[in-house]
C-alpha positions as CSV (number, residue, x, y, z in Angstrom):
1,M,-22.2,48.5,196.0
2,K,-22.9,45.0,194.6
3,K,-20.5,42.4,196.0
4,K,-18.3,40.8,193.3
5,S,-18.5,37.0,193.0
6,K,-15.6,34.7,193.8
7,K,-15.4,33.7,190.2
8,F,-15.1,37.3,189.1
9,L,-12.4,38.0,191.6
10,E,-10.5,34.9,190.5
11,A,-10.8,36.0,186.8
12,S,-9.7,39.6,187.7
13,S,-6.6,38.3,189.5
14,K,-5.4,36.9,186.2
15,V,-5.5,40.4,184.5
16,E,-2.4,42.4,185.2
17,E,-2.5,46.1,185.8
18,R,-0.9,47.0,182.5
19,I,-1.8,47.8,178.9
20,Y,-2.5,44.9,176.6
21,S,-2.3,44.7,172.8
22,I,-5.6,44.0,171.1
23,D,-4.6,40.4,170.2
24,E,-3.4,39.7,173.8
25,A,-6.6,41.1,175.2
26,I,-8.8,38.9,173.0
27,K,-7.0,35.8,174.1
28,L,-7.0,36.8,177.8
29,A,-10.7,37.7,177.8
30,K,-11.5,34.2,176.6
31,E,-9.1,32.6,179.1
32,V,-10.6,34.4,182.1
33,S,-14.2,33.9,181.0
34,Y,-16.1,31.7,183.4
35,A,-19.8,31.9,182.5
36,K,-21.5,28.8,181.1
37,F,-23.2,30.7,178.2
38,D,-21.6,32.1,175.1
39,E,-20.7,35.6,176.4
40,T,-20.7,38.7,174.3
41,V,-17.4,40.4,173.8
42,D,-17.7,44.1,174.5
43,L,-15.5,47.1,173.6
44,A,-15.8,50.2,175.8
45,F,-14.5,53.6,174.7
46,N,-13.9,56.5,177.1
47,L,-13.8,59.5,174.9
48,G,-12.7,63.1,175.5
49,V,-16.1,64.5,174.4
50,D,-19.0,66.2,176.2
51,P,-22.2,64.6,175.0
52,R,-24.2,67.5,176.5
53,H,-23.2,69.4,173.5
54,A,-24.9,68.3,170.3
55,D,-21.7,68.8,168.2
56,Q,-19.9,66.3,170.4
57,M,-22.5,63.6,170.5
58,I,-21.1,60.6,168.5
59,R,-23.8,58.3,167.1
60,G,-23.8,55.9,164.2
61,A,-24.1,52.4,163.0
62,I,-21.7,49.9,161.3
63,A,-22.1,46.5,159.8
64,L,-19.4,44.4,161.6
65,P,-17.4,42.3,159.1
66,A,-17.8,39.1,161.1
67,G,-21.3,39.8,162.5
68,T,-22.3,39.8,166.1
69,G,-23.3,36.2,166.6
70,K,-26.7,37.4,167.7
71,T,-30.1,36.6,166.1
72,V,-31.8,40.0,165.4
73,R,-35.6,40.3,165.1
74,V,-36.3,43.0,162.6
75,C,-39.6,44.8,162.3
76,V,-40.3,46.8,159.1
77,I,-42.9,49.5,158.9
78,T,-43.6,50.3,155.2
79,S,-46.2,50.1,152.4
80,G,-46.8,49.0,148.9
81,D,-44.2,46.8,147.1
82,K,-41.7,47.5,149.8
83,I,-43.6,45.0,152.0
84,T,-42.8,42.2,149.7
85,A,-39.1,43.4,149.4
86,A,-38.7,43.4,153.2
87,E,-40.3,40.0,153.6
88,E,-38.0,38.5,150.9
89,A,-35.0,40.1,152.6
90,G,-35.8,38.2,155.8
91,A,-37.6,40.7,158.0
92,D,-39.4,39.0,160.9
93,F,-42.4,41.4,161.0
94,V,-43.6,43.6,158.1
95,G,-46.6,45.9,157.9
96,G,-47.9,49.4,157.9
97,D,-50.7,50.9,160.0
98,D,-51.4,47.5,161.6
99,L,-47.9,47.3,163.1
100,V,-48.0,50.9,164.2
101,A,-51.2,50.2,166.1
102,K,-49.8,47.0,167.5
103,I,-46.7,48.7,168.8
104,A,-48.8,51.6,170.2
105,G,-50.6,48.9,172.2
106,G,-47.4,47.8,173.8
107,W,-46.1,45.0,171.5
108,L,-42.3,45.0,171.5
109,E,-41.2,41.5,170.4
110,F,-38.4,42.8,168.1
111,D,-34.8,44.2,168.3
112,R,-34.7,46.7,165.4
113,V,-37.3,48.8,163.6
114,I,-36.8,49.9,160.0
115,A,-39.2,52.3,158.3
116,S,-39.6,53.7,154.8
117,P,-39.7,57.6,154.6
118,D,-43.4,57.6,153.6
119,M,-44.3,56.1,157.0
120,M,-42.4,58.6,159.2
121,G,-45.5,60.7,159.7
122,K,-47.2,57.8,161.3
123,L,-44.4,56.9,163.7
124,G,-45.2,59.9,166.0
125,R,-47.8,57.6,167.6
126,I,-45.2,55.2,168.8
127,G,-42.3,57.6,169.5
128,R,-42.9,57.4,173.2
129,V,-42.8,53.6,173.1
130,L,-39.7,53.2,170.8
131,G,-37.7,56.3,171.8
132,P,-36.8,55.4,175.4
133,R,-35.8,51.9,174.3
134,G,-33.5,53.2,171.5
135,L,-35.7,51.6,168.8
136,M,-36.9,54.7,167.0
137,P,-36.0,54.6,163.3
138,N,-33.4,57.2,162.4
139,P,-32.1,58.3,158.9
140,K,-28.6,58.7,160.4
141,L,-28.5,55.1,161.5
142,G,-29.8,53.8,158.2
143,T,-33.1,52.6,159.7
144,V,-35.2,55.2,157.8
145,T,-34.6,54.4,154.2
146,P,-36.4,53.8,150.9
147,D,-34.3,50.6,150.4
148,V,-35.8,48.6,153.3
149,A,-34.5,45.3,151.8
150,K,-30.9,46.4,152.1
151,A,-31.5,47.7,155.6
152,V,-32.9,44.4,156.7
153,T,-30.0,42.5,155.2
154,E,-27.5,44.7,157.0
155,Q,-29.3,44.3,160.4
156,K,-29.5,40.6,160.0
157,A,-25.8,40.4,159.0
158,G,-24.6,42.2,162.2
159,K,-25.1,45.9,162.0
160,V,-24.6,47.5,165.4
161,E,-25.5,51.0,166.6
162,Y,-23.4,53.1,168.9
163,R,-23.9,56.4,170.7
164,T,-22.1,58.4,173.4
165,E,-23.5,57.8,176.9
166,K,-22.9,60.2,179.8
167,N,-19.3,60.9,180.6
168,G,-18.3,60.2,177.0
169,I,-18.6,56.4,177.2
170,I,-19.5,54.2,174.2
171,H,-20.2,50.4,174.6
172,V,-20.2,48.3,171.4
173,P,-20.5,44.5,171.1
174,V,-17.8,43.0,168.9
175,G,-18.8,39.3,168.8
176,K,-19.2,36.3,170.9
177,K,-16.6,34.4,173.0
178,S,-17.1,31.4,170.6
179,F,-15.8,33.5,167.7
180,E,-12.3,32.8,166.3
181,D,-9.8,35.4,167.6
182,G,-9.3,36.7,164.1
183,K,-13.1,37.3,163.7
184,I,-13.2,39.3,166.9
185,R,-10.2,41.2,165.8
186,E,-11.8,42.1,162.5
187,N,-14.8,43.5,164.3
188,V,-12.6,45.4,166.8
189,N,-10.7,47.0,164.0
190,A,-13.9,48.1,162.2
191,I,-15.5,49.8,165.2
192,I,-12.3,51.4,166.3
193,N,-11.8,52.8,162.8
194,A,-15.4,54.2,162.7
195,I,-15.2,55.8,166.2
196,V,-11.7,57.3,165.8
197,K,-12.7,58.9,162.5
198,A,-15.9,60.3,164.1
199,K,-13.9,62.6,166.3
200,P,-15.8,65.9,166.5
201,A,-13.8,69.0,165.4
202,S,-14.9,70.7,168.6
203,S,-13.3,67.9,170.8
204,K,-10.2,69.2,172.5
205,G,-7.4,67.4,174.3
206,T,-7.1,63.6,174.4
207,Y,-9.9,62.0,172.3
208,L,-9.4,58.3,173.0
209,K,-8.7,58.3,176.8
210,T,-9.1,54.6,177.5
211,L,-10.2,51.5,175.6
212,T,-11.4,48.3,177.4
213,L,-12.3,44.8,176.2
214,S,-14.4,42.5,178.3
215,T,-16.9,39.6,178.1
216,T,-20.4,39.9,179.5
217,M,-19.4,38.6,183.0
218,G,-15.6,39.1,182.8
219,P,-13.2,41.8,184.0
220,G,-12.1,44.7,181.9
221,I,-8.8,44.5,180.0
222,A,-7.1,47.8,179.2
223,L,-6.1,48.1,175.5
224,D,-3.2,50.1,174.0
225,T,-4.8,53.3,172.7
226,Q,-1.9,54.1,170.5
227,E,-2.3,50.8,168.7
228,A,-6.0,51.6,168.3
229,L,-5.3,55.1,166.9
230,G,-2.9,53.5,164.4
231,I,-5.8,51.4,163.0
232,A,-7.6,54.5,161.8
233,N,-4.5,56.1,160.1
C-alpha cells in the first residue's frame, strides 16, 4: 500500500467523519487542497448496480453548465463539407482516411474523437487503438453524429463522459479548484441529476450508496445522499 504523504494526512485531519452538505463539501475541499497546481474537483458515485449485467451498465455524456476548465483536443473523422463545418466549429484535427491511417500508426495527440456515420465502417482499423483508451466514437455518447460541428462545440464547452466501473463506481470531473463555488455547484447538480435519473429498472435496493467529493490530491468528503436525490426530483 502506498504511504500517504504528510500533507495528505494533515488535510485529512480537517475532514470530520460525518456527512456534509454539497455546499459545505465544496468549501472544505478547497480549504484542504494543498497542491500547487489547479486541481480538478471530482465527484465519485458508489451505486447499487452490477455493471457485469448489460442492463445495469450506466454510461452517458453531459455538457456541464460551467464547463470543466480543461482544454480538450478534438479530433474529427469525417468527409465532404463536414470537414469545413468541423474546422469552423474549432476542431483541432479534421480529416478522413488520412487521420484513420495516422491513428492506426499510433498517433494519439487528442482527447476526444468524433466521427460522422459515413466513416464508421473505416473505424474498425483503429478500434484496437481507441477502444482500450475509451476514445472510440459512440452514438450513445454523441460522438458519432451527422452534426459534427455541434458535437465539437459541446466537447469544447465541457462535455464529460461517464460510465460505471467495477463495483458500481462512477468518477466524474465537476470543475477546477479555481472555479467559483457556485459554478462547481451547478456542475455537481447537473451530473447528479443525470446519474440519478439513469437508474436502471433492474437495480434493486439502495441505488445511491455513497457520494464523495474530492480534489485531485485531496481527501474524500462524504456528501448527503438524500440531498443529492432531492436534486433529481
